[in-house]
N, C-alpha and C positions, 0 to 999 in steps of 0.2 A: 402364782407365786407362792411357794412354799415356804415357811421359815423354818429355818434350822433348831433342832433341839439343843438344849445346853450341851456343850461339849461333843457336839456333832462336827465332822469335819468341814472347815469353811473354805480352805484354800491349799494348795501347794504352789510354791514360789521358788524362782531360783534367780541368782543374781550374783553380783560382786561388791565386796568393800572395797573403797578406793580411799587411800589416804593421800591427801595434798600435801603439797612440801611445806605448807604452815603446820602440819600437823592435824588438820581437821578431818574427820573421817565422816563417809557418808556411803549408803547402799543404794544399788539401782539395779532394776531386773525386770522379770515379767512373769506372769502366772500361766501354771501347766494345768491348773484347776480352779475354777470358781462355782459359788453355787446359782449359776443361770443356767438351767436346763436348755438344752437345744441350741445355745448362742455359740456362734465360731469364736473360738479364742484365737485363731490363727488364719492368716492368709496365705495358705499352703502349709508346707512342712512345718513342725515345730521349732522354732529358732527364735531368736530375740528379734531378728530383723522382719520376722512376719507376725510378731505378737501384737494383738489388738489390746490388750491389757498390760500397764505396765505400773511400775511403782519408782518412787524417789523419795529418799529421807532428807530432811534438813541436816545439813553438816552440824558435827558435834565434836567435841575433843574428849577423849577417854582417858582415862587413867589406869594405871596398871599396878598390881599386887602379885608378888611372886611367893609360891609356897611349896618349896621342892620341886618336883616335875611339872607342877601345875602353875600356869600364867594365867592370871585373872584380869580380864579387861573390864573396866567399870563404865558404861555407857551413861551419860546423865539422861533424864526425862527428856524426850523431844518428840518431833512428829515426822510422819512420813503421809505421802498423799498416793492415791490409785488414780490412774489416767485410762481414759479410752482413747486409742489412738485408730479413728477410722482408716486412716492410711498407715499402715505400721512405718515407723521410723527409728527405732530402736536400734544400737549397736554398742557393743561393749568398747569399742574404739573411741565413743564419744558418750560418757555418761550421762549429760545434760539431755541426751536425745529422749532418754526414759522420762524425762519432766516435760513432756509435750502432750498435746492433745487437750481432751475435755477433762478436768478434774471432775471425778465423780464421787470420792471420798476422801477425808482427812482422819487419821487417827493420831493419838496422843497416848505414848507410854506412859504407864501409871507409877512407875518407879524406877530406879536405877536397875539396869541390865547388867548382869555378871555373865560374862563370857568366859569359859574356860578352854584353855589351849593345853593338850595332853602331849607331852613329851615321852620318848623312849631313850634308853641309854644305847649308844652306838661307841663302844669303846670308851674314850676319855669324854665325849661330848653327848650332850641331850639333843636328840632330833625332833622337832616338833612333828607330830603325827595328824592330830585333828583337832578342830575347835568345835564346842556347842555352846549354845545360849539358850535361855527362855525367857520370854516377857510377856506381859499383858499390856494390851493396849485399847482405850475407850474411843469408841466412833463419835469424832467431835462434829464433823459434817459429813453429809451426805446428799447426792442430787439424783433424782430420777432422770433416766435417760432411755431412749429408744434405740435399739439395736437388734440385729437377728431375727427382726419380725415381732418383736415384744417391747412392753416397758419394763425397767428394772430399777431396783433401789437396794443397795447393800443394807441400809437401815432395817429394811423389812427381812432379809435373810438373816443377818447376824445378830441383831437386837442390840446390845450395849457395845459389842466390840469382839475381840478377839485375844487368845493366847496362843503364842507361836512358839514352836521348838525348832531352833534351827542347828544345822551342822557345816562347818565350813571345813576347806582344806587348810592345813596349816602352811603349806609350803606355797610362797607368792608365785604368781604368774606376771608376765611382763606387762607393765601397766601402760596406759595411753601415754604418748610422748609428751603432751601438753598439760604441764602442772600437778602431776602425779607422780608419787615415788612407790606406791606399794598399791598391788590388787590381789584379793582373794575370793576365789569363788565360794558359793553356798547355796544351799538349799533351805527352805523353811516349810512346815506344816503347822498350819493353825487350825484351831477348833473356836466355834462360836461361844460367846459368853452367853447368849440368849437375853430374854427380858428381865427385868426386875419385878417382881409381883406377879 
C-alpha cells in the first residue's frame, strides 16, 4: 500500500444534498475514485446502485448569509462516514441506503463550511447557477478491511484527513417522496492532508 503525498488526489465523490422537512441537511453518495489500487469500486457499470464505497453525513442545520448575487450557506462542524458495501445497495431514492455496510472510516470537519451559490441576472430575477464549497476534515476513525484481494486502510493512504472542493447544481431536482423537500446533486474532489511530522 502506498501512502499519498500531502495534497495528492485522494478521491472523487458524487452525491446529493438532501434537506429534510425539519430543515436538517445531510449529504449521501458514492465514490468514483479512491486510493486503493486495483480494487473494484463498482459491481458493473458506474452508478450509485453498483457502488461498493459510499458515504453518509450526520444531519446538520445550515445558516444562510446573502451578499448580492452570492448566497453563503454556513454548515457547522460535523461528521461523515465511509462505508464498504460488499453487495451494493445505494440508491438516491433512499438516502439512508448509503449509510449501510461496513463503516471503514469517519471524518470530522475541522471548521465551519462556507458554501457559495452563484446567481446570474435574468431580467428582473436572479437565477441560481452553481454552488461551490471547500472544507477540511480530520480522520477520526479508520478500520482495516479486506476487499478485492488485499487489505486496505484509509488511514495509511490519507494520513490525517482530506481537504475537499465541491461543486453543486443550484437547481433542485425532485427529492425522495418520504421526508425530504429538497435535493441538490454535487461532486467533490479531495486531496490528502498527509501525516504530521
